C-alpha positions, 0 to 999 in steps of 0.5 A: 200385629194381628190387625197388620195380618188380617189386613193384609189377608183381607185386601191383598191375598183373598182379592187374588185368590179369587181373581186367580180361581176366576181365572182358572174358573175361565180356563177350565170353561174353555178346556184349558185348565182341569177343572179339579184344580179350582181350588184355594190351595192351588190359588194360593200355591203362586203367592206363597212360593213368592212370600217364601222367595222373599223371606230366605233372599230379601226383597227384590223378587227377580223377574225370572223367578216369578216366570220360572214359578208360572212356568215350571209349577202354575202351568203344570199344576193347572193343564188338563 
């Protein structure tokens, strides 16, 4: 089981976090993102909410839930 956990972490979550941190950094360079939020905790927030939803509700995360996470959580967290 540990092998699966490591594989998912290394092949799914770590690359996503790096991509999201890079996107936040680009936004910070443009003044659209607060530089203080360039942290792994912020980058992990969206995926954590999706995984939580998956485990509570089961497969099939609705698009409107993803939109709500972005609009109501992520954008509010990163705006300067």
